[in-house]
N, C-alpha and C positions, 0 to 999 in steps of 0.2 A: 377283512371283517366288516365290509361296508354294510350299512343299514339304510333302509329307505328314508327319504326325506319325510319330515312331519312327525318325528319322534315326539311323544307326549312331553309337554314342558316339564311337569313335575318329575317324571321318570328321568329326564335329562339332568335336571338339577340334582337328583339324588344319586345318580350313577356316573356323572362326569368326574373323573379323577385324573390326577397327574399321570401322564404317559411319558415314559422316558426310554422306551425300547421300541424301535420301529423296523418295519420291513423296508426293502429297497424298491417297493412298488411306487411308481410315479404318482404325483398328485396333479389333478387337472387344474389348469389356470382358472377355469370357470368355477370350480369349487372354492378356490381362494377368493375370487371376486365376490361370490355369494357370502362368504364369511365376513368380508370387509363391509359389504352392504349392511349386514346385521350389526357389525361393530359401531358404525356411525349412527345407528338408531338409538344408541344408549343415551341417557340423559347426561347433561353437563351443566355446570353453573352458568346461568344466563344464556344457555345454548351456544356457548362460545366454541365448543369442540376444540380444546387446546391440544391437539395431537396431529401427528401425521404418521403414515405407515410406510415402511420401506420393505418391500418383498424381495428376498434374495433367493434366486434359483440357480445362479451361475455356480457351477461346481468349484471353480477356483476361489471365488469369494467365500463360499461356504467353508471350504477347507481352511482358509485364513481365519475366519471367525471361529472355527473349531479349534484351531491351534491357540488362539487367544483365550478361549474359554477353558481349555485344558490347563493352560499356564495359570489362570486365575484359580481354578479348582484345586490345583496342586498346592497352592498356598493356603487357600481357604479351608479345605477339608481338615487338615491336621490341626489348624488353629481352633476350629469348632470342636473337634474331637477332644482337645485338651481341656475344654471347659464344660463338656457335656456330663451331667451327673449320671450315675448308674441308673439303669432302668429299675422301676419299682417291682416289676413282675417279669417272669421268663418270657411270657408272650409279648410284653412291651419291648423287651430286649430283642426278640426275634424280629418284630416289626421294624425296629430301629435299624438293625443290621441289614434287613432287606432294602430299606429305603436308602441307606448309604451305598449299598451295592449297586442298585439301579441308577443312583445319581452318579456314581463313578463310571458306570457303563456309558451313560449319556455323555459325560465329559470326554470320554475317549472316542466317541462316535458321533458327536454333534455335527461335524462337518459332512457326514454322510446322509443326514436327514434331508429329504428332498426339498423342503421349503423352510426358510427362516423368515419370520416376520418381526422386524424391529419396530418398536413403538417409540416415537420421538415426541418430546414435549418441549416447547420453548421455555427458556429460563425467565419466567414471568412470575409476578406475585399477585395474589388475589386480594391483598390488603388494600383497603381504601381508608381515607381519613376525613374527619369533619372537625369542627371546632373543639370537640372534646378529645380528639386524638385518633390514633389508628384503630381500625376495626379488623381484626384478624378473623375471617370467617372460615379459615381452613386452608390447607395446601392445595395447589393446583392439581396434585395427583388425584384428588377426590373427583375431578372431572375427567380423568383419563382412564382409571382402572375399571369403571363400569363398561367402557367400550372394549377393554381387554377381555372381560368376562363374557360379554356378548359374543365376541369372536370365538372364544373357546367353546361356548355352548353351540354356536353354529357349526363349528368343526365337529363336535359330537354328533349333531344331527346328520352330518355327512358321512359318519363312520370314521372320521379322522381323529387322531389323538394329538394332544399337545400338552405343554406344561409351561407355566410362567417362570422364566429364569431371569436372574439378575446377577449371578456370580461374575459375569464378564465385566461388571462395573469396576472391579478391581483394576482393570486396564481399559476403562471406557474410552480414553483418548485414542488408543490403538484401534478400537472398533470404529470410531468416527473417521479415522484416517483411511482405513480399509474401504469404507463405504462412502467416503466423500461427504460426510455429514458435517454441516457447519457447526462451529463451536457454540452458536446460540441455542442449540438443542441439547437437552439431556436425552440419553437413550434409556428409557425407563423400563423397558421389558424386551426380552427376546423370546419369541415363541417358535420352537421347532415344530413343524407340522408334517405328519406323515401317517401312514397306515400302521396302527399299533400292533405290537406282538402281544401285549397284555390284554386282560379281559376287563370289560366295563363292570362296575359293581359299586355297592355302597362301601365307602372307605371307612376305616376305623376312626372315629372322632369322639371327642367328649360330648355327651348328650346335651342338647339345648337347655333342659331345665337346670343343669348344674352351672350354666353360664348366664342365667336369666334372673333378674330381679323384677319385681312388680311394684310400681308406684314409689318405692324408696329403695335405695341401694341395700342389698343384703336381704331383702324381704322375698323369700322364695315361695313358690307354690308347689304342692306335692304333685 
């Protein structure tokens, strides 16, 4: 389901959604390189770009990552299910069931997805101090995830699907060992990238006005 480069930006923003089901069609190295070029153009605090990318295409390594992910998912999914409140409507319940089903499918087939991009972040703090004390201006993640979103949007422009996953962090040390990642890095995202089986479209979300205050918290506009 490839699409031509140059997809309109707003259309891409509105229709890029999590893709968890993929075909076995290969992904060109050139397309991944283009996605990474877009990723590094994202803003970061002080333009420090506190991230590195590890692209995994080797089938054996992908299989090992898939096994780790499935092990993590097998613990995580029932723990979340145990604390998830009942859906308020039948439609919401059906959406939740579909989401769980495709997440489970990804967990069982992650190793088969043609490309995995791991996003690494050094274990550093953005906190600085002066005579009045420490100044916490936010976590380092704030300078990493914009690059992840750029990567995902670039993949969308290439007709490629992906999803930001973090479940593997249950066994992050094993991921580091499989990929030879030094302990000084956190693995803050794993993006499986491939040609999606699903369709692009506007996903169900709470509307922006219901989440937006103007000038003072709680002050809504109609």
